[in-house]
N, C-alpha and C positions, 0 to 999 in steps of 0.2 A: 502493500500499499503507498504511494507518493507520502511522504513527509508533508509536503504543503498542504494536500489534502487532507489529511489528519488533522493539521493545525486549524485550517478554516473552518472544519467540521464543526470541532470544537468551540471556536467562536460563536458561530451561528448558536450552538445549544446554548452557550451562555448570554445570548440575547447582545452579544458584542455591535452586531450589524445591523440591529433595528434601524429603518429611516433611511438606509444606505444604498436607497433603487434607484436614487438621481444621482447617485453619486459618480466621478469621474473613472473611468477604467485602470486600473493598478496595476504593474507586473507583480507578479505571484514572487517576483525575485529581488523586489527592491527594499523590502521592509513593511509593506504597506499593506492592510487588508484586503484581501481580494474583493472585488465589488461584488455584488447582491444582483443576480442576473440568472434567471431561470434556463437551464437549458438539457433538454430530455427529448429521447426516441418516443414514440409510440412502439409499443412491442405488441404486436395481435399475435392472437392465442392460433391462429389457422397457418403459422408459418413455425419454420422451428426459431426457438428461442429460449423455452424454457420446459422443451420436452423432457431433458434429462438433466442432469446436475452438469454435465461436461458441456452443453450447449449454454446454459447458465453461465458457466465459467467465460464462455467465450462473449456471449453477449455482455458481461460486466467490465471485460478486459477493451472490447467493442468500443464501449461508452463512456469509458475513461480516456482511448485513444484521440475523443473528438472534445474533449474536457467537458463532457455531460457532468450534469449534477444529480438528476432525478431520471426514474424510468416509469415510463405509462405505460405497467404490465396488466396485459386483458389477462382477468381473473374468472369473471361469469360473460361467456359469449353469449348464451340462450339458454338463460338459468341453469347452464352446466358449470360446476366451479371447477376450475385447473387448482384445486385444493381437496384436503381432508376434511378439515373440523369445519365448516359453516354448514348455514340451512338448506342451500343450493345442492343438490346432490353432485357428486366427484363424475368429471366430466367422462363421455365415453372414446375423447378421442386419445390417440394410439401415446399417451404420455406413460415414460417408466411405470411399472407395474408397484403398485402399493410394498411397503408405506412410504415408496416417494410421494413427496407433497411440493408440487412445481413453486407455489406462492410461499410456503413457508422456507424453501432453497433459494428464490431469488430473494428473500428480505436478508436472510442468513450472508449470502455472499455478497449481496448490494452493499450492506450495511456495513461490512469488513472492508467495503470498498470506498468509504464515504459518499454512497450515494443512496438520496431518497427513493424510496419503492412506493409506488401510488398504483391501488389496485384498480383495476381498469372495469367496470361494471354496466354490462348493456341493461338497461333497464326496463324499455318496453318491446323488445324484441324474445319472443315467445321460442319459436323454431324455426329451422328452415331446411329440413330435409325430410322427404319421402317416407324415410325410415324413423319411426319414433323413438325416441331415448331410452334406454335399457331400464334405468331405474323408474320404478311404479311410482314414485315420488315427487318425479318431473312433473314443473305445473303444465307440461303439454300434455301428458297422460292423465293429469288429474282435473284442467281445468279449459284443454285444448276443444277439439272435434266430437269428442265422446263427448262431454260433460254436458247440462241440460240446464234450464234456469238458472239462477244465481250463480251455481256453480261455474258457467259457461264464463270465462273471461277474455273471451276472443274479443279483439277491436272487430268493427264490421264497416263496412260502407255504406252509402245513403242507398246504394242500389242493393245492400245485401250480401254482397262479397264480402268474404273474411280471409281468404289465401291467396297470396298472391304465390303464385308459381308453390313451392313447398313453404314458403314464407308465413309466418303466423306471427300475430303480434297482441300484447295487451293492451285494454284499454286501460287507461289511467284515470277515467271516470267511474272504475269499479274499487269499490270501497276493499273489497277484502284483498284484490292485486294490489293497491295501495301500499296497505297492510303490511302483504308476505315480503313485498320489496324492501319497505323500510326494516324488516324483521331479519333479511337476507344481509341487507348492506349494515347492520350494526354486530351481527355474527362474525363478518371479518372483519371488523373493526376489532371487535371483543378477542377473538382467538388470536389475530395476528397483530405482530408487532410493525404494521403498516403504517406510512405517513401520511398517509392520508386516501380516498375513495375517488376516482374518476368517473363520472356519469357520463354514458355514451347514452343515444338513441332516448334524452330523456325529452322527447316530443312525439306528435303525431307522425305516422309513416308518411314517406314521398307518395306520388301517384296519383294525385288529386287532377279532377279534370282542368282547374286554372291553377295561377298562381296567386290569388287572391284570396282563398277559403282552403279549409280542408274538408275533403269529402268522409273523414275518419270520423270515428266517434258514437258510433250506434249501435253498439252494445246494449241490449233493454236495458238491462239495471243503471248505466249512466240515461238511458234516454228517460226511463221515470224520473231518475232523479229530476233533472231539468224539469220535467213537466213538473214536478210537487214545488220545486224552487219558486218556478216564474205561474202557477195555478194555470198554465196553458194545457191543452188536451192532442195538440196538433203532433206531429213527426217534423222538426224545424229544418227548413232546406239546408243544406253545406252553407250558403252565403248568409244565411239569419245571422246579423250582428251578433246578436243576443246570445245566441248559441254558441257562435266563433266566440264571445267573451266566456261564457261559462264553459268552454271547454279547455280554452287557454288558462282560468283558473284552475282549471284539474291538476292540469300540468306542475302550475306555479304550487300549487298546494302539498304536492308529492315533495317537490324540491324541497318545501318548507318543515316538511316534517322530518326528512332525511337529515337536513341540517341539523335538526333541534333533536333529532333521534341518537346520530351520531357525538353531538355535542354532550350528549348523558352519559353515552359508553367513554368518550376519549375527548374531552376539551382540544385538545392537542392537535387533533388529527386534519387534517385540510380537507374542504371540500371542494373539488374542481371538477369542471363538465367540458365537454366537447361541443362547442356552441358552433352553430349551423350560419355561415355566410353565403348562402345562394346570391347569383347574379352580382347585381351592381350595389353599391353601398347605399345607406341611408341618406346621403348629401344629395345621390342621383336620383332616387327615385320618390323624393317628397318625405322625406325619414323615416324614424324608425318604423312606425307604425303601418307603413307602406313596404316596408320590404317582406320578403319571401319568407324571412325567417320567423317572423311577428303573425303576418298574416297567413302563410300555406301550413306551414307545419307547427304554428301555434307555439314557439319557444322565444320566450320573452326572457333571455339571459340579461339584457341592458337592465331590465327592471329587477334581478335576482340579485346583480350586483349593488344595484342601489338600495335595495332593501338589507343588504347585508346578509343575507341566506347563501350566498355562494362566494367561498374566497379566491377561488381562480377560476376564469373562464379562459378555456384553453381552445383559441377559434380555429376551427378548421378550414383555415384560407386557402382553400384547395384549389390553385389558378394556375396555368400554365404561362410562364414568363414570357416565351416566345410567341405568345398570341398576343395581337396591341389589346384585343377588347378585353381579354382576361387580366393584362396584367394592368391595365388601368382598375378593373375591380379589387386587385390584390390593392393597389395603393389607397382606393377608396376605403377598403373596410381595414386596413393597416391604420390608417388616420381617425379613423372614426370607433376604433377598438382603443388606441392610447389616449384618446381625448375623454372616454368615457368610464375611465375605469373607477373613478369617485374613489373609495376610500380603500377601495380593493385592487384585486392583479387582473390582467389580462395578459396571455400570454402568444404570441402570433404564431400558427401552428401551419407553415406549409406544407405542400406536397412534393415531396422529394420523385417518387415515384413516376411524375407527370413532368419533369424538368431534367436536363441534364447538369452536371454536376456544375458545369458553367453559371446555368442558370438560377438553380439552389444558393449559391454564393451570391447572388444580385439580389436575391430576396431574402435571403439573411439580412445585408445590410440593410435592406428598403424597414425588414421587421424590427431593426434595433434604431433606427435611424428617429430623432424627435420629429414630432408633428409639427404642421406650421404655429401651433398653440405653445409648443416647445415641451410636449409631453412625449414620453416614453413606454412603449409595451415593457410586460416585466420579463419579457424574455421570450423566448424561441422554444417549439416544439415540432420536431422532424417527423414526419409521416412518409415512410414507415422505418424501423430498423432491418424491415426483410425487402424494403424498396428502396433503397439508397439513392439509386436515380432511373432515367426511362432506357438507359442503356442499359444495362445488365443483361437482357437475352441477348445483346450481341457481344458485350466486351466481358460478362463474367459478373458475379455478385463479388468476389472477392475484391477485382481490379476496380469497381465501381463503389467500395466499399473505401479501398486505400486510397483513389482520388478526391473522396468526401473529405477525409482525414486531413491530407495534403491541402485542401481549399481552406477548410477552417480553420487549421491549426498552425500551418506553415508561413513564415513570412513575417515581417513587420506589422502589415497592416491586416492578418487575418483577422477576424470576428472573434472569434474563440482562442489566439495564442495563449490566453494566459486563463488562470480555471477561476472562478465564480462559484458562490451560493446561492443556496434558494433563498429569495427575498423572504424575510418573516414577516409575520404574522401579527401585530401587537396587539390587535384585537382578541387577537386568542393567549398570545401569551403575558400579556399586562392590559387585562379587559377593563373596559370603564364602565362599560354596562351589564346588564343580564336578560332573561329571558321570561316568559311566562308559559306554560302548558297546560291542558286541563283537558277532560273528555265531557260530555253532557249523557250523560242516559234516562231513558223512562225506566220506570219501576216495571220489572219483566226481563229488562238488561235490552231494548231495543235503542239504537243510537239516536238522538236528536241531530238530524241532518240541515246544514244550510241556517244554523241561528245565526242571526248576528250578536256578535259577544264585543263590547267596544271598554277598552281601558281608558279610563280619564283621571290623570294625576290630582293628586288631594295635595299635592307638594308641590312648589314654584318651578322644579324641574319636569322635564317632559311634556310629551303632548297627547291629546288626543287621539286613537286609533281603533280602527273597528274592524277586525275579521271575522268571515263567516266559519262556524266549526262545518267538517269535512264528514263524509257517509258516513265512519265511523263513530261520530260525533266528538271529534277531537279538532281542536283550534290550539294555535299556537304564536305568540309574538315575541321575533327574533329582535334582539337588541333597543332595550327598553332602559331610559333614563332611570338611573339607580333611584327609588323614592317611593311613596304611598299611594296606592292607586284604587279608585273606587272600580270595580268589575261588573258589567251590566248585560243581561242578558236581553235581547228581544223575543220573547216566548211567542212560541205559533198561537192561533188561536185554538182554543179547546186542550193547552197544557197548561198545568198550575204547578207552585214549587217556588220555593224561594230563589228570583233572580239574580239579586246583586250578593255581593262580598268585596270585602279588603283585602288587595293584595298586596305585600311588600318585595319589592322589586332589589337585589342586592346585584353587585358585580362579581359576574362569572359563574354565577349562578341560575338554575332556572325554577323560579316559581313555581310550585304547583297549587294552585287552587284548588279546592276540591266542594261541588255541589251534588248535593243529593240529589238520590234519582228524582226525573221529575213526573205528577200523575196526568195521564191522559183522560182527558173526559170526554167519553164517545157522545157524541151530538150536543155537544156545548154552544149554547146559542142559538138553538131553536126552538 
């Protein structure tokens, strides 16, 4: 293990580098602290990388060769885990036999080399093969095409289509699916010393009829929840604005629940996600809400950064540098993400596999260049370790990987010539605020869904905020100013009970007010 990497890793662990994100680059050998700049590979689990201990050793060496400091390692592809000790069943992929545990091995070897390891979890992709998974506990076998009623978690298009080829998806508007995802993520954080969780496919699927709305989200349970929440009896059209807002809020609610669920297990763990950047950037299409990201796949990652329920957005800025229109898209998204990090972080993630090494080098330089407003992305992530350039087929994987190392690290102006450390998260290492979570139930155990819950400060600090309970009756407020608050529920007609309580919020803690189960009175008001 390199001595300088050991020293910088220890410094990061002691919090000596907090706030160094915008510091000028420093040589690792001049006595100055290494700069804070995220550098990672995405390591997908459909290719070599973590299938054996030997592959892991090669992966770690290759990461060190480009002066990376983190790895985003695919751990749950389609609710199958490249691990032995999580809620998700062990994968059917051809990994080394048990007791080999890919996630445990990459954590062990990666940490020994000074690399952070982030477990990459696909959120809403259920399965993608005509052959079902072997485990009877797998979500596809329990809640896929063979399930009926509320046990069927499959996402569905407005035309009734559920499968796209062999691809099946989970509907984020189904409460049981949401809770399973949250528990699955928590199980990984609880059982493995990962540095964080990286969410992929935390959105609705592709393949809609237009770029202005999503055709997905028509699971029967989800539609019924929307109808109850709005008092409507129709099945909304994909273009219905209220329906789009409701579906988008289901994804945001899932992210909020994962974020606070991780905090409950390990407050230090980072939540990152793979952010969609389809088409041209917001500044070219009329603003954030006009982007395909927000309108078509219903993923409000800019809003998640604003709310503080996402620590790091790793943007999938997959554009071909040699195509002028796509090069412009890359520039637009690079500018937007640098300027919209707020108090969180955005990492620019180009597609190595779509570009030559020379074009990837150009994108790295642009990804890390200050915006017109003087803001800089938190770092870089290359997609992917398995595809370091578009020329692998012609020249071979080893040759292209070596060319990438040369381009990124060799020469006085090489962008990764010196080592760097992952930027810290002061909102987690030294929190200035707290959180509130709770659950609303009826007598008999049923949830109170879509109930407005208002947090109103009784002390000078803080602001009034309202959230809706989800399909399990859960509600959550993240990053609330410390103080005393009045928590008030707007109960639906026919539900009675005590709708008000007082809650005290402390720094770094989750306050959990408890409401007694509510009574539902049949035919109230008739």
